[in-house]
DRENDREN-506444 format. One record per residue (C-alpha): residue in three letters; x, y, z. Coordinates in nm, 4 decimals, m for minus. Layout:
! residues N
- ALA, X, Y, Z
...
END
This chain:
! residues 440
- MET, m12.1851, m12.1453, m15.1192
- ALA, m12.0172, m11.8235, m15.0056
- ASN, m11.6779, m11.9593, m15.0977
- VAL, m11.8036, m12.0624, m15.4369
- GLY, m11.9582, m11.7254, m15.4943
- SER, m11.6501, m11.5420, m15.3845
- SER, m11.4277, m11.7575, m15.6015
- SER, m11.6503, m11.7105, m15.9046
- SER, m11.6440, m11.3339, m15.8627
- ALA, m11.2646, m11.3199, m15.8265
- PRO, m11.0888, m11.1413, m16.1136
- ILE, m10.9517, m11.3676, m16.3840
- ARG, m10.5819, m11.3264, m16.4474
- PRO, m10.4779, m11.2386, m16.8004
- ALA, m10.3584, m11.5349, m17.0025
- VAL, m10.0049, m11.5110, m17.1401
- MET, m10.0253, m11.5678, m17.5155
- MET, m9.6556, m11.5258, m17.5897
- ARG, m9.3285, m11.4639, m17.4130
- GLY, m8.9715, m11.4130, m17.5260
- THR, m8.6598, m11.1986, m17.5089
- VAL, m8.5546, m10.8897, m17.6989
- ALA, m8.2443, m11.0647, m17.8312
- GLN, m8.4338, m11.3558, m17.9880
- ARG, m8.5104, m11.1672, m18.3075
- PRO, m8.5079, m10.8063, m18.4305
- TRP, m8.7331, m10.6081, m18.1972
- ALA, m8.8878, m10.4314, m18.4948
- ALA, m8.9881, m10.7706, m18.6370
- THR, m9.1481, m10.8689, m18.3046
- LEU, m9.3627, m10.5557, m18.2948
- ALA, m9.4449, m10.5902, m18.6648
- ALA, m9.5687, m10.9461, m18.6089
- ILE, m9.8086, m10.8180, m18.3433
- GLY, m9.9236, m10.5053, m18.5238
- ILE, m9.9419, m10.6195, m18.8850
- GLY, m10.0674, m10.9579, m18.7650
- GLY, m10.3732, m10.7846, m18.6162
- ARG, m10.3191, m10.9096, m18.2594
- SER, m10.5024, m10.7713, m17.9571
- GLY, m10.3652, m10.7645, m17.6049
- GLN, m10.0967, m10.6020, m17.3945
- LEU, m9.7219, m10.6319, m17.4384
- THR, m9.5153, m10.5896, m17.1224
- LEU, m9.1401, m10.5409, m17.1601
- ARG, m8.9035, m10.5582, m16.8633
- GLY, m8.5423, m10.4540, m16.9041
- GLY, m8.2838, m10.2477, m16.7208
- GLY, m8.5002, m10.2380, m16.4095
- LYS, m8.7813, m10.0618, m16.5968
- VAL, m9.1208, m10.1732, m16.7272
- TYR, m9.2805, m10.0636, m17.0550
- ARG, m9.6312, m10.1539, m17.1717
- ILE, m9.8047, m10.1305, m17.5098
- ALA, m10.1741, m10.2030, m17.5718
- PHE, m10.2892, m10.3366, m17.9097
- SER, m10.6393, m10.3598, m18.0514
- ASN, m10.6511, m10.5573, m18.3769
- GLY, m10.2906, m10.4585, m18.4389
- ILE, m10.3432, m10.0865, m18.3723
- VAL, m10.1564, m9.9201, m18.0840
- VAL, m10.4207, m9.7755, m17.8498
- GLY, m10.2221, m9.7323, m17.5280
- ALA, m9.8648, m9.7187, m17.3998
- THR, m9.6760, m9.6427, m17.0785
- SER, m9.3109, m9.5585, m17.0223
- PRO, m9.1109, m9.4972, m16.7030
- ILE, m8.8875, m9.2435, m16.8789
- ALA, m8.9525, m8.8826, m16.7733
- ALA, m8.9054, m8.7578, m17.1293
- ASP, m9.2114, m8.9631, m17.2314
- SER, m9.4514, m8.7828, m16.9967
- VAL, m9.7379, m8.5930, m17.1569
- SER, m9.6081, m8.2532, m17.0494
- ARG, m9.2541, m8.3192, m17.1760
- ILE, m9.3825, m8.4446, m17.5126
- ALA, m9.6131, m8.1427, m17.5478
- LEU, m9.3247, m7.9148, m17.4530
- ALA, m9.0877, m8.0811, m17.7010
- HIS, m9.3375, m8.0247, m17.9836
- ARG, m9.4004, m7.6642, m17.8738
- MET, m9.7639, m7.7244, m17.7934
- ILE, m9.7156, m7.5520, m17.4561
- SER, m9.4582, m7.3185, m17.3035
- PRO, m9.2235, m7.4074, m17.0147
- VAL, m9.4252, m7.1787, m16.7859
- GLN, m9.7472, m7.3628, m16.8731
- ALA, m9.5804, m7.6978, m16.8040
- GLN, m9.4837, m7.5866, m16.4536
- GLN, m9.8297, m7.4457, m16.3835
- ILE, m10.0025, m7.7671, m16.4965
- ALA, m9.7701, m7.9816, m16.2842
- ARG, m9.8573, m7.7756, m15.9739
- MET, m10.2282, m7.7690, m16.0542
- LEU, m10.2858, m8.1341, m16.1466
- GLY, m10.0029, m8.3130, m15.9726
- LYS, m9.7613, m8.5558, m16.1368
- ALA, m10.0029, m8.8474, m16.1802
- ARG, m10.3001, m8.6521, m16.3116
- ALA, m10.0792, m8.4373, m16.5360
- ASP, m9.9882, m8.7544, m16.7263
- ASP, m10.3539, m8.8033, m16.8243
- VAL, m10.3770, m8.6706, m17.1803
- GLU, m10.7398, m8.5609, m17.1618
- ARG, m10.7015, m8.3842, m16.8265
- PHE, m10.3823, m8.2275, m16.9531
- ALA, m10.5599, m8.1061, m17.2674
- ASP, m10.8454, m7.9608, m17.0638
- ALA, m10.6023, m7.7785, m16.8339
- THR, m10.4069, m7.6298, m17.1237
- GLY, m10.7086, m7.5499, m17.3387
- LEU, m10.5950, m7.7596, m17.6348
- GLY, m10.8485, m7.8003, m17.9132
- ALA, m10.9799, m8.1338, m18.0388
- ASP, m10.7309, m8.1534, m18.3264
- GLN, m10.4369, m8.0662, m18.1038
- MET, m10.5477, m8.3206, m17.8453
- ARG, m10.5612, m8.5968, m18.1099
- LEU, m10.2167, m8.4948, m18.2324
- LEU, m10.0828, m8.5021, m17.8770
- LYS, m10.2281, m8.8495, m17.8212
- ARG, m10.0592, m8.9780, m18.1367
- ARG, m9.7255, m8.8348, m18.0333
- VAL, m9.7544, m8.9841, m17.6865
- LEU, m9.8331, m9.3311, m17.8227
- ILE, m9.5543, m9.3197, m18.0821
- ALA, m9.2951, m9.1840, m17.8375
- ARG, m9.3686, m9.4418, m17.5671
- THR, m9.3831, m9.7340, m17.8092
- ALA, m9.0621, m9.6207, m17.9771
- ARG, m8.8871, m9.5992, m17.6398
- THR, m8.8867, m9.9797, m17.6165
- PHE, m8.6205, m9.9855, m17.8910
- GLY, m8.3728, m9.8522, m17.6363
- VAL, m8.3909, m10.1792, m17.4403
- ASP, m8.1086, m10.4070, m17.5568
- ASP, m8.1601, m10.6842, m17.3033
- GLY, m8.5018, m10.7663, m17.1649
- GLU, m8.7943, m11.0067, m17.1522
- TYR, m9.1460, m10.9520, m17.2770
- THR, m9.4868, m11.1135, m17.2419
- ILE, m9.8077, m11.0636, m17.4374
- ASP, m10.1317, m11.0991, m17.2396
- ASP, m10.4802, m11.1356, m17.3782
- ARG, m10.6154, m10.8452, m17.1698
- ILE, m10.5334, m10.4748, m17.1589
- GLY, m10.4662, m10.3283, m16.8153
- ILE, m10.3352, m9.9796, m16.8998
- PRO, m10.5331, m9.6673, m16.9961
- VAL, m10.6469, m9.6604, m17.3578
- LEU, m10.6396, m9.3327, m17.5502
- LEU, m10.9707, m9.3064, m17.7311
- GLY, m11.0240, m9.1306, m18.0617
- VAL, m10.6806, m9.2003, m18.2081
- GLU, m10.5117, m9.4988, m18.3710
- VAL, m10.1402, m9.5444, m18.4331
- ASP, m10.0035, m9.7850, m18.6915
- ILE, m9.7158, m9.9870, m18.5489
- ARG, m9.5033, m9.9114, m18.8577
- ALA, m9.4765, m9.5433, m18.7658
- ALA, m9.3620, m9.6340, m18.4143
- ILE, m9.1111, m9.8865, m18.5513
- TYR, m8.9400, m9.6329, m18.7762
- HIS, m8.9393, m9.3700, m18.5015
- GLY, m8.7927, m9.6214, m18.2556
- CYS, m8.5178, m9.7339, m18.4924
- ARG, m8.4277, m9.3781, m18.5837
- LYS, m8.4293, m9.2318, m18.2323
- HIS, m8.3497, m9.5035, m17.9811
- GLN, m8.2012, m9.8233, m18.1231
- SER, m7.8224, m9.8434, m18.1267
- THR, m7.6425, m9.8490, m18.4596
- ASP, m7.4714, m10.1797, m18.3808
- ARG, m7.8054, m10.3375, m18.2981
- MET, m7.9622, m10.2115, m18.6213
- VAL, m7.6695, m10.3436, m18.8259
- ALA, m7.7034, m10.6836, m18.6593
- ASP, m8.0814, m10.6839, m18.7135
- LEU, m8.0437, m10.5952, m19.0806
- ARG, m7.7908, m10.8744, m19.1306
- ALA, m8.0353, m11.1162, m18.9725
- LEU, m8.3029, m11.0041, m19.2187
- GLY, m8.0887, m11.0093, m19.5344
- ASN, m7.8286, m10.8201, m19.7358
- ARG, m7.9630, m10.6962, m20.0690
- PHE, m8.3230, m10.5782, m20.0603
- ALA, m8.5880, m10.4730, m20.3083
- LEU, m8.9212, m10.3046, m20.2451
- ARG, m9.2210, m10.5319, m20.2869
- PRO, m9.4602, m10.3846, m20.5468
- GLU, m9.7622, m10.4450, m20.3243
- ALA, m9.5912, m10.2626, m20.0356
- GLU, m9.5916, m9.9318, m20.2232
- ALA, m9.9401, m9.8482, m20.0954
- HIS, m9.8347, m9.9059, m19.7324
- LEU, m9.5299, m9.6760, m19.7309
- PRO, m9.7268, m9.3758, m19.5910
- ARG, m9.7907, m9.5812, m19.2761
- PHE, m9.4212, m9.5503, m19.1887
- GLU, m9.4586, m9.1692, m19.1948
- LEU, m9.1418, m9.1206, m19.3981
- GLY, m9.0510, m8.7772, m19.5304
- GLU, m8.8702, m8.6241, m19.8258
- ALA, m8.5334, m8.7001, m19.6675
- GLU, m8.6028, m9.0724, m19.6954
- SER, m8.7141, m9.0647, m20.0614
- PRO, m8.3664, m9.1430, m20.2100
- VAL, m8.3604, m9.4647, m20.0081
- ILE, m8.7041, m9.5648, m20.1368
- ASP, m8.6014, m9.4841, m20.4947
- ALA, m8.2958, m9.7086, m20.4656
- LEU, m8.5012, m9.9914, m20.3162
- HIS, m8.7251, m9.9930, m20.6225
- HIS, m8.4308, m10.1477, m20.8110
- SER, m8.2750, m10.3417, m20.5181
- THR, m7.9763, m10.2193, m20.3207
- THR, m7.7593, m10.2870, m20.0181
- LEU, m7.6657, m10.0706, m19.7224
- PRO, m7.3028, m10.0181, m19.8399
- GLU, m7.4247, m9.9179, m20.1862
- LEU, m7.6656, m9.6634, m20.0391
- GLU, m7.3956, m9.5196, m19.8152
- ALA, m7.1564, m9.4974, m20.1094
- THR, m7.3959, m9.3387, m20.3577
- HIS, m7.5759, m9.1039, m20.1166
- ARG, m7.3116, m8.9582, m19.8913
- GLU, m7.5318, m8.6570, m19.8285
- LEU, m7.7778, m8.8729, m19.6334
- ASP, m7.7595, m8.9438, m19.2624
- PRO, m7.6234, m9.3020, m19.2371
- ARG, m7.8348, m9.3673, m18.9291
- MET, m8.1482, m9.2605, m19.1139
- VAL, m8.0660, m9.4899, m19.4070
- LEU, m8.0100, m9.7810, m19.1701
- ALA, m8.3330, m9.7107, m18.9793
- VAL, m8.5377, m9.7027, m19.3006
- MET, m8.4000, m10.0363, m19.4196
- VAL, m8.4452, m10.2091, m19.0821
- SER, m8.8016, m10.0786, m19.0498
- LEU, m8.9064, m10.1788, m19.4013
- ALA, m8.7363, m10.5188, m19.3821
- SER, m8.8905, m10.5976, m19.0427
- CYS, m9.2365, m10.5181, m19.1765
- ASP, m9.1806, m10.7236, m19.4932
- ALA, m9.2105, m10.4146, m19.7132
- ILE, m8.8725, m10.4970, m19.8660
- VAL, m8.7536, m10.8500, m19.9261
- PRO, m8.4090, m11.0028, m19.9827
- ALA, m8.3141, m11.0012, m20.3498
- GLU, m8.0295, m11.1558, m20.5467
- LEU, m7.7823, m10.9342, m20.7310
- THR, m7.9786, m10.7997, m21.0257
- SER, m7.6692, m10.7525, m21.2381
- ARG, m7.4892, m11.0798, m21.1771
- VAL, m7.2247, m11.1143, m21.4448
- PRO, m7.0340, m11.4314, m21.5459
- THR, m6.6673, m11.4081, m21.4584
- PRO, m6.4181, m11.4352, m21.7479
- GLN, m6.1972, m11.7414, m21.7632
- ASN, m5.8952, m11.7506, m21.5332
- MET, m6.0083, m11.4426, m21.3407
- SER, m5.8871, m11.5720, m21.0082
- LEU, m5.8518, m11.3850, m20.6826
- ALA, m5.6376, m11.6554, m20.5275
- ASN, m5.3255, m11.4685, m20.6412
- PHE, m5.4916, m11.1287, m20.5950
- GLU, m5.4582, m11.0327, m20.9583
- ILE, m5.6847, m11.0438, m21.2602
- ARG, m5.5954, m11.2292, m21.5780
- ILE, m5.8344, m11.2432, m21.8709
- GLU, m5.8243, m11.4987, m22.1494
- THR, m6.1104, m11.5184, m22.3947
- THR, m6.1783, m11.6961, m22.7215
- MET, m6.4076, m11.5801, m22.9967
- THR, m6.5157, m11.7315, m23.3236
- ARG, m6.4511, m11.5443, m23.6462
- VAL, m6.7384, m11.3319, m23.7729
- PRO, m6.8656, m11.4809, m24.1010
- THR, m6.7859, m11.2673, m24.4066
- PRO, m7.0069, m11.2348, m24.7144
- ARG, m6.9322, m11.4691, m25.0065
- GLU, m6.6768, m11.3067, m25.2360
- PRO, m6.7782, m11.3208, m25.6081
- THR, m6.4937, m11.3829, m25.8535
- MET, m6.6492, m11.2022, m26.1523
- SER, m6.9244, m10.9566, m26.2105
- CYS, m7.1075, m10.9537, m26.5450
- VAL, m7.2315, m10.6252, m26.6903
- PRO, m7.3734, m10.5550, m27.0399
- MET, m7.1403, m10.3642, m27.2769
- LEU, m7.2355, m10.1792, m27.6013
- ILE, m7.0435, m10.2737, m27.9206
- ASN, m7.0013, m10.0286, m28.2111
- ASP, m7.2574, m9.8014, m28.0492
- GLU, m7.5311, m10.0331, m28.1624
- PRO, m7.7891, m10.0473, m27.8913
- ASN, m7.9399, m10.3773, m28.0027
- VAL, m7.6155, m10.5656, m28.0155
- GLN, m7.4808, m10.6550, m27.6752
- SER, m7.2015, m10.8699, m27.5579
- VAL, m7.1181, m10.9835, m27.2125
- ARG, m6.7658, m10.8920, m27.1140
- PRO, m6.6333, m11.0165, m26.7856
- ILE, m6.4615, m10.7554, m26.5725
- PRO, m6.2904, m10.8037, m26.2413
- ALA, m6.5167, m10.7448, m25.9472
- ARG, m6.4355, m10.4830, m25.6869
- PRO, m6.2477, m10.6605, m25.4152
- VAL, m6.4492, m10.7024, m25.1022
- LYS, m6.2680, m10.5904, m24.7916
- LYS, m6.2319, m10.8822, m24.5570
- GLN, m6.3984, m10.8210, m24.2231
- ARG, m6.1922, m10.8848, m23.9179
- ALA, m6.3470, m11.0521, m23.6210
- PRO, m6.3897, m10.7979, m23.3426
- THR, m6.1580, m10.8484, m23.0513
- MET, m6.2968, m10.8743, m22.7029
- PRO, m6.1899, m10.5983, m22.4645
- ARG, m6.0294, m10.7201, m22.1461
- ALA, m6.2738, m10.8148, m21.8710
- MET, m6.5730, m10.7725, m22.1030
- THR, m6.8762, m10.9623, m21.9845
- TYR, m7.0519, m11.2265, m22.1900
- ARG, m7.3624, m11.0185, m22.2546
- ALA, m7.1626, m10.7063, m22.3348
- VAL, m6.9864, m10.9024, m22.6092
- THR, m7.2863, m11.0696, m22.7656
- ASP, m7.5065, m10.7607, m22.7770
- PRO, m7.3046, m10.5582, m23.0320
- PHE, m7.1789, m10.8657, m23.2212
- ILE, m7.4661, m11.1070, m23.2551
- GLU, m7.2679, m11.3537, m23.4677
- ALA, m6.9779, m11.3570, m23.2232
- GLN, m6.9622, m11.5954, m22.9323
- ALA, m6.7565, m11.5727, m22.6179
- THR, m6.6667, m11.8601, m22.3938
- THR, m6.6274, m11.7995, m22.0234
- GLN, m6.5692, m12.0365, m21.7378
- ARG, m6.5980, m11.9537, m21.3692
- PRO, m6.2953, m12.0535, m21.1622
- SER, m6.3230, m12.2823, m20.8643
- PRO, m6.4436, m12.1098, m20.5452
- LEU, m6.1805, m11.9907, m20.3010
- SER, m6.1280, m12.1791, m19.9790
- PHE, m6.1740, m12.0307, m19.6326
- ALA, m5.7990, m11.9681, m19.5998
- GLN, m5.7827, m11.8000, m19.9411
- VAL, m6.0768, m11.5728, m19.8622
- LYS, m5.9118, m11.4810, m19.5335
- ARG, m5.5884, m11.3904, m19.7150
- LEU, m5.7893, m11.1934, m19.9689
- ILE, m5.9524, m10.9869, m19.6938
- GLN, m5.6189, m10.9309, m19.5193
- ALA, m5.4526, m10.8187, m19.8424
- ARG, m5.7336, m10.5795, m19.9310
- ALA, m5.7456, m10.4457, m19.5746
- ALA, m5.3725, m10.3713, m19.5983
- LEU, m5.4288, m10.1806, m19.9231
- LEU, m5.7122, m9.9937, m19.7566
- GLY, m5.4773, m9.8908, m19.4782
- LYS, m5.2234, m9.7608, m19.7305
- GLY, m5.4847, m9.5374, m19.8913
- VAL, m5.4385, m9.6666, m20.2454
- ASP, m5.6638, m9.5421, m20.5240
- HIS, m5.9759, m9.7251, m20.6422
- PHE, m5.8050, m9.8907, m20.9395
- GLU, m5.5237, m10.0386, m20.7340
- PHE, m5.7672, m10.1461, m20.4646
- LEU, m5.9746, m10.3422, m20.7181
- GLY, m5.6565, m10.4923, m20.8647
- ILE, m5.6959, m10.3479, m21.2144
- PRO, m5.4769, m10.1147, m21.4257
- PHE, m5.5114, m9.7416, m21.3799
- ASP, m5.7955, m9.5956, m21.5880
- ALA, m5.9155, m9.9459, m21.6818
- PRO, m6.2409, m9.9558, m21.8836
- ILE, m6.5747, m9.9825, m21.7099
- ALA, m6.6175, m10.3432, m21.8233
- GLU, m6.3042, m10.4427, m21.6344
- VAL, m6.4146, m10.2477, m21.3272
- ARG, m6.7446, m10.4297, m21.3368
- ALA, m6.5833, m10.7722, m21.3676
- ALA, m6.3476, m10.7011, m21.0774
- TYR, m6.6378, m10.5861, m20.8609
- VAL, m6.8447, m10.8955, m20.9342
- GLU, m6.5573, m11.1295, m20.8551
- LEU, m6.4727, m10.9538, m20.5283
- ALA, m6.8379, m10.9337, m20.4250
- ARG, m6.8643, m11.3061, m20.4894
- TYR, m6.6545, m11.3696, m20.1778
- LEU, m6.7028, m11.0574, m19.9651
- ARG, m7.0813, m11.0442, m19.9421
- PRO, m7.1953, m11.0944, m19.5799
- GLU, m7.4063, m11.3988, m19.6638
- LYS, m7.1091, m11.5649, m19.8365
- LEU, m6.8820, m11.5019, m19.5388
- LYS, m7.1520, m11.6459, m19.3167
- GLU, m7.1614, m11.9609, m19.5304
- LEU, m6.7850, m11.9971, m19.4906
- GLY, m6.8120, m11.9483, m19.1149
- PHE, m6.5954, m11.6358, m19.1269
- ALA, m6.6254, m11.4317, m18.8065
- ASP, m6.5598, m11.0684, m18.8942
- GLU, m6.4567, m10.9726, m18.5416
- HIS, m6.2637, m10.6600, m18.6401
- HIS, m6.5043, m10.5624, m18.9215
- ASP, m6.2229, m10.5888, m19.1778
- ALA, m6.4402, m10.7729, m19.4296
- ARG, m6.7192, m10.5211, m19.3885
- SER, m6.4804, m10.2285, m19.4442
- VAL, m6.3221, m10.3955, m19.7463
- PHE, m6.6569, m10.4744, m19.9080
- ALA, m6.7832, m10.1213, m19.8440
- GLN, m6.4717, m9.9834, m20.0159
- VAL, m6.5237, m10.2220, m20.3085
- VAL, m6.8764, m10.0862, m20.3514
- ILE, m6.7526, m9.7271, m20.3294
- ALA, m6.4803, m9.7910, m20.5883
- TYR, m6.7279, m9.9590, m20.8232
- THR, m6.9799, m9.6774, m20.7828
- VAL, m6.7258, m9.4044, m20.8575
- LEU, m6.5481, m9.5762, m21.1468
- THR, m6.8649, m9.6762, m21.3331
- ASP, m7.0208, m9.3299, m21.3212
- PRO, m6.8712, m9.1284, m21.6123
- ALA, m6.8885, m8.7882, m21.4418
- ARG, m6.7582, m8.9027, m21.1043
- ARG, m6.4944, m9.1197, m21.2696
- ALA, m6.3628, m8.8268, m21.4750
- ASP, m6.3299, m8.6089, m21.1655
- TYR, m6.1645, m8.8902, m20.9726
- VAL, m5.9138, m8.9770, m21.2470
- ARG, m5.8264, m8.6091, m21.2875
- THR, m5.7533, m8.5922, m20.9146
- VAL, m5.5567, m8.9168, m20.8890
- ARG, m5.3551, m8.8998, m21.2121
- PRO, m5.0922, m8.6507, m21.0829
- ARG, m5.0126, m8.8841, m20.7911
- ARG, m4.9602, m9.1729, m21.0344
- ARG, m4.6744, m8.9988, m21.2151
END
């Protein structure tokens, strides 16, 4: 009976609910699945000889530990200027290293008020959770029981920790790879608008959010907002995509390609046909009453030649004009377009090599797109659509193209930059004024 009693009173080991590796999927998506999914338990991450732990209660972060010295309570309080360096040294001597890492004892020793203590707890939880984004290779488990201290009186949404972790600790290469795994062109979900404050974004991130309302890509954001920190832009997109706040979207301005606009020969040729605009029926005579002998009651009808009606010419289609751009101003007119056959893997490879060579020569935007200097916006747009058709990351992935030297990525980014500059009237005018002297 003693053995039975002792065995029944033995502690029950936590049950492992999930296990995996950091490289299996974007780490932000893993944490989002736990937090937004409302899971409870403890995540333990082992990587680089270190162990990190995060405690969840119904998806809310309530506890976290980190072996990094910068994540200690005193260092976090010092970094946020809640205490002075002298106070930090005094507290370390008074409490010792282990007790000084207890937030409540630390707050009592420093005399922090209730509001400051809650703020310190939030910063500790966010900093330690975000630190896990610095682990590139590791294994994690999720247990059904929490074994680390829980910080009472404060709750941290996982989305704030995800953005902080991406921005501060995750490598740029890892974020780029994670974003590619999640999609290419993104648009903000309407229902996600109410949840944006949970990411704790600031004014600096607002241009990214504005662009995502209409759908955008990372190269487009980098091209149109050069004043923004590229790492910040990347962190915002990875965080929102991992939490399903933005979703992959197709090109919102997909334009049919004019007939014979082929990139196989790396040049653009436009051939279009248009029906003649119907002209009004031309009357041969016009009858008007004429007075005879000044007698008002006696009238005779005398035929006189009608004023010749000027024949209307069918409007001609500008080169590289899109189908919709033609039919909007000329409702009666019709344009026929036919998309050429898709390029093969070898042709796409030659296309990338040719454009990469032009990029290395430093040619202007017009020459890079393969269009005449100062070509109209319609032609710029058509060239962009045709190039993007083959250079988008998802298309290259379909073809099995391994962009080992990032040539395709650089070429596509330059295509987006050229399109952005040449379709904006003000920026285009400045650019043409700068480039024109070199063209002579």
